[in-house]
N, C-alpha and C positions, 0 to 999 in steps of 0.2 A: 417289579417294578416300585416295591416301596426302599430297594438298596443302592436304584436309577435314582429317585428324586433325594433319599438321602445326602448319594454323592454329590449330586448337583445343590443342594442346602450346606453342606461341608464347602466347597467351591466355592457360592456363592460368600460368603463368612467368611473364607480365608481371605480371597481378596481383598474384603472388605477393611478387615483387621490390618491387613498388611497397606493396603493404601494409606489409613488411619493412623498406624508405626514411620509410613513414609513420608507422612507430611509433619505429625508431630519432631517428628527428626530434622526436617529439614527448619520449621521452627525453633528450633531446642541453635541449628546450627548459623542460622542469620540472626536469633540471637546473639552468641559468642561471638560474630563477625560486630559484632557494632558495641559488646561491652572490648572487645580487642581494639576498636578504632576508633574509643572515649578516652581505654590510658595509654595510645600512642598521641592524646591530644587533639582529636578529632571533636568537632561538638557534629552529631548524628539523629536528623530527621527525617523521621519514616515517611515516607508518599502514599501514591495510591496505583491503583490501574484495575481504568475502565474501558470499553465501547467506546471511540469516540463515534459516535450516530449523529453524523452531519443533517442526512436525515429528519431527528429527531429535533436535532436543534433548529434548523429551519422551519420546521411547521410551529416550533413556540417561538416563531420570531427572535431567538435570543440571536444568528446570524443574519446574515442578508440573501444568503448563497448556499446549494450544496460543497461548491468547490471543488466538480468534477470525484465525486465520492467512487469508488469502484465497489459496486454490489455485488460480484466474488466475495470482496473480503468485510471483513469483521474489527476493521483499525484498531488494535488497544493504543490507548495512547499513555505517557508516563503524567500522573499526576505531581508534584513536584514540591514540597514547601517549601514560602520565601526562605530570601536566607535569616537569620539572626538579625529582628530587627526593622526588615520588613515585612509591609502590608500589601496582602495581593489586591490590586482594581476591582473597586465594585462589578467593574461594567466581566469584568475574569467570572470573578464567583457566579456570578451567575449561568455562565460556559457549566462553572462545578457543581451546580445545584441543582439544573436542570438534566443534567446524567445521571443524578443521583450519590455521588459522589459525596463524602461529609470531610468536615476538617479541614483546614486554614491551609489549601492547596490550586496549583493552578497547571494547567495543560505547560501554559505560555512564558518563561521563563528563561533569564537569563543568570550565568555564570561569573560567578570571579576568577580573575586570572587561578588561583590557588585551590581551586571547589571541585570536586566533582558528584556528578549523580550516578547510580550503580543500580544495576537488577540485579537481582540475586533468587534462583529459581529455577523450573520447571520452563523448556521448551514446548511450544505446542503438540500435541499430538500426533500423527503420522496423517499428511496431506501432504500437496505434490508443491506448496511452498512457503518457506517464511523468511519474514526479515527482519533483520532487529535496524533501526535508522534514526537518523532523526534532521534536523530540517534550524536551516533560518526562517522565521516566522518573520521578524519586523525587524527593521534599518532605520534609523536614520540620516537619508539623505537630502542636505543639508537643511530647513528650517522643515522639512520633510519626514513624518516619521512613515513608514511605508510596509507595506506587506507583501512580502518576499516569497515564503513558500516555498523555499530551494534548497533541496539539501547538498551538502556539503562535502564528502570522500563518500565511498562504496561504505554499503550497509555490510552487517556483517549476515548472511543467509545462509540457508540448511544444510548448502554442497560445501561451504566455509568453516565455520561455527567450531569451536571448542568446547566438549563437553563431555561427562564420565563416559557418554558412550563412543568417543574418540579418540580412544586413550594412545600419550604421545604425540598426536597432532597425526592420527592414523586414519585411518578412513572408516567409518563405523555410522552408528545409526548417532541420530539427531534429536531424534522428534522423543517426545515425554522424557529427557533428562535435562539434570543440575546442570547450569550452566550459571556464571558470570560475567555480567558489562558492561567495563564500568568504562563513563564519559567524563577526560577530561583533556585539560588540554596542556597539563603537567606532568615533565617525568617522572621528577622524585614524589611528587604523591601518587603519579601513577603508582609505584614500586613500594610506601608505605599503605596503600588499601591492601595490594597483592601479597604482602607479607605477612597483613591483622586477614587477611581469607584465610592465608594457608595457617597457621596458627589459631584459626578457627577450623581446622580440619577440612577447607576445602583443600584439594590441588590445586597445585601450580595449573595442570593441563586443562582447568575446564575454563580460565579465566581470557577476558578477548577486550582489552582498547578499542575503544572507538574514537580516534584522536580530533580534539578539537583544533584547529591549526588558527593559531593567534596571528599567525602571516596575513591572515585574509580575511579575523575576526576582529570585531570589535570589544573584546570579552571586558565584564563590569556590572555592577549592580546601580549605576547610576542609569538618566532617562532616555538617555542617549546610545545604550548602551545597547547591542544585537540581543532581542530572545529570542530561546529554539522551545521544539518539541518534540519528541521523542517518542517513539511507532513501534510496534512488533507488527508485522504485515504479515500473518498466516491465510494459508488460499487452499482452499476445497480439500477441506479437512476426508481423510477415510468415513471416518463414522459421525454421524448430525447429534448425537450423544453425545464424544466426547467431542465436537471442539463446544456444543453448549454450554458444559461443567467449565473446558475452557478460556470460555469468551464472559462466563457470569463468575467464576469467581477462580478467577487465574491464583496460580500457587505460586505469588514470586511475589518478592516485596522487594518497594524501590526504596532508595536514600538517598538524602544530601549530604554529604559530608563535606565542612568547612572547617577546616586548625583552627584549632586557640589563638597559637600563635605567627606572628608576621615569619613568612617560613621564602627561601631565596630561590627565585622561578627559573624552572631547565625547560621553557616550553618547546614540544615535539615541532618538527619540523611538518610538512604538509605529506602525507600518508602516499607512500607508494600505491597509483590505483590496477585494477584490474583493465585486462585488454579485449575490448571488444572485435566480432572478429575470430572468422578463422581460414578466410583463405576463399572458402566453399560456398558457393552464392545459392542459390531459389533459381538464376537466368532461365537456366533449362526446360524451368513451367512455363517459359513467357509463352510461349505455340499451343500448347493446353489451353491456358489461360485465357488466352483471345478462341479459341474452340468455343468454351464454354462461355462467354462473352455472347458468342453470336448463337446460343441454345435457347438462353435464358432471354437474349432480344424476340425470338420467334418464337418461345410459349408464349412470350406475353404480346405481340403482335397485332391486340386488339385493343390495349391503350398505347398514349404517348409515353415516349423514352426520354428519362433527360439523365443523362450521366453524371454524377459528383463530382468533384474534385478530393484529389488524397490529400493529404499534407502532414510533417509533422507538425503534434500539435504544440507541443511545449519546450521549451530551450530546456538546455541542459542546467545543471544549479549552478556548474560556473561560470555559465554566460547567462543569466540572473544575477546573477551575486556581483556581479562584474558591470551591468547594465544597468541595477537597483529597476528590473519589470519585475512581473506578477513569474514565481515557476509551476505555480498548483501544483507539487507537493510530489514532483517526479521523484524516480530513483533509477540509479547507473543498472538497477540488473534486470530495467525494462526497456522496452522499446514502444514509444507511444503515436496513432497517427488519430487522422480526422475525417470528419468531411466540410473542413473548411480549404480554402486557395490560400491559407499563410499562419504561419505560427506567429504562436499569441505574443506580445512583446510588451506591454501595457505598463506605464511604472502608476503604479495605485496606491493608495494611502491604506490604512486598515481597515478591515474587514470589509473590505468592496464588496459593492455589487456588479456582480460580472454584467448586467443587462446594460451598463449606465457605458460596459470603455470596451467592447467586442461588435460596434453597431455593424461589421461587414456580414454578422449569421443573418443580418434579415435583409438585407439585397445583393440577393435576395432572398426573399426567407423562407426555408422547406418545412411541410406542415404536412399533417398525414390526418385526413380526412378520412370520414366510414363509408366511403363507396366503394365497393365491392371490386372495381377497378383501381382505386386508387392506391396503394404499400409503393413499399421498399423492398429489392433484393438485393442482400449483400450478401460478396462473394471472395473469395480469396484462395490465396496459398494455405491452404495448413500448416505452419509455422510449426505445430507438437509433431507431424508427421514427417516434416524434413526434418526434425535434429536442431533444429534452429532457434525451438523453446521447450519450455521444461509443460507451461500452459497457457493457452492464447483467451481472448475473449474480444466482443465488442457487445457495446452499451451502448443505449438512446440516450437523447438527453434533453431535457428540456432547456433551450437556451440562453433562453430567460436567467431563471436559477443556479443554471446546473446541474440540475438533479439525473442522476443514473435511477431507473426503474430496474431493469434485470440487466442481467448480463450475458450471454449467450458463449458457453464458454465452447473450449474444443470438444468436449463429452458430447456436448449436445449437436455439435454438426456434423462428426464426424461421419463419415460417408456417406454426406447429403450431395454429392456433385453424381453420386452414379448414376442415378437416372438420364444426367439430361446427357454426362458420353460413357453407355454401356459398354463401350467397344474399346473404351481408351486404356492402357493398364494405370496410366497416371494418375486414375482423377480419385483416387483416394491420397492424391496428395491435396484436394481441392475441394473445398467449401460452398453450399448455397445457402443461403437464409431465405427467409422472408418475416418485412413484418407490417402487420397490419393494425386495423384492427379489429375484422372478423377474419379465422382462419377459415379455412375450409373445411367440411367433414372429413378427417384423413389425411391431412395436411401436417407430416411428421412436422419438418421443419420451419417450420414458419411460429411466431410468437403474436399472442394478442397483446397490443400499446393499453395501457390501461389510459380511462381522463372519467376525469368527475370524482376525482377521488383527491382532489388536492395536489399536496409536490409529492406524491405517492404513485404520481400517471405525471398524462403531456396531455392536455388541452387541444381538442380540435386546428384552432386558430395558432394554437404556444407554437411558435419557430422552433426546430428541432434538430438535432446531430448525431448522430454515429458516432463513437471512438471507439477506437482497436488497441489492446494493449498485447503484446509477445511479453514474457516473462525469461529468462532467465537460461541461456545457451548452456547445457549444462558443462561443456571442454572446457569454457573460460568460463567459467564459473561469473559469470554477468550477462548485462543484456546482449541481443543478438545484436548486433552492426547492422543499421541501417543503410547502408551500403553490398550489403549480403541478401537484403531478403527484397521479394517483391511487395508492392503494397496493395494490401486491402482493397476493393473496391467497392461500390453502391454506386445502385441504378435508379432513379426514384419512375416511379411507372403513373400516369393521371387516367382519370377516363377524355377518350375523344370524345371532341365536341360534334 
């Protein structure tokens, strides 16, 4: 027994020392990288990464909305120093300080056409999905400064990222690996940064470039220039402790890199996008879904049933940018649906209040009381089971401030349709889940929507909606095609008078 304990302690000590050594080596490499950049004539400013807790920012009154936060994902956001000689707006500084980030940095930054923002460090530990993405946040349209929150190009995700675990571009481990991400519009700046990284000991095989295409962006440092935000989106970690460690103490560094002298620009073209769709659809399951609907209605026939609409919730990023409308932070790696009867398309000023822009969510309003005969049944095709997604979820949101309370993932509802269709072999491709204020004892597939807890819940008289996400089709390395998936559904049940 003593020998067994000694072995465990030695293993723990080895792991601790190895982790410390790895951290020390990465810190040394990052410092060497910074020195190489400075020797090449760049000013290098260090930023930070932190969990962009939209619910906290809403609760503290810093933002008027949670902007459709995904409860499955704790988004990490880059906090970037302003360009030399510039200051962070006081309003933005409040966002930074509320999230506990120190120093003169901002989550919303602009960038000169000869500058770059760089992430260097470890990718997330093993999880179902991660993506490195950036969004165009603000744009001046005419005399109005609008909040667009629109993605621009494809993200770099766990299926196509270059890391030390994917040598020479070959398939390998993308989790918990060293990587380097360059966000820039200029080819010459990108090449100089790559050369500095390799001189510091980083392999060229771990370097990724996220292009800012100047043909559709207003690069610059003035008040009418576009502003951006860059995110890491990890979802469904295998180990909750590893998740907490990574989110709270991300082993990575963010730099803003500015040339000291004027450079001749060589801007990148708009990059080629990954193509959604394989030609294989889920439509062979339509008859099974109709059968499931009938069984749901039969089971709850003592209540009045109202079938809610389903439509695409957000535009694609390029659509939002071209029309100057709010995109609500989409990524090309996902498909998005909701219980609204139209796709949102409102022009919005900075830090918009969602309750002002989408009145159709209140006409008629969907609410959820605490009567045992009042609830919502969410059902549909399990897109993970069909192979159209790496992970999928749905969440319930307050319609006034778009606060996502909790996400129900495919792990939660897998196998839930079989009690409705016990003799149907395709039941494994379907799901059913209940949203209620009080779940019945033994009801495994039910979520009690909280109220009386501020923005962490949804009040009994507060309008709400359901929001679905389906992330990353493996064979295409991008989001599933809307033309190939069967839309998810929801039915509101109310007490009969």
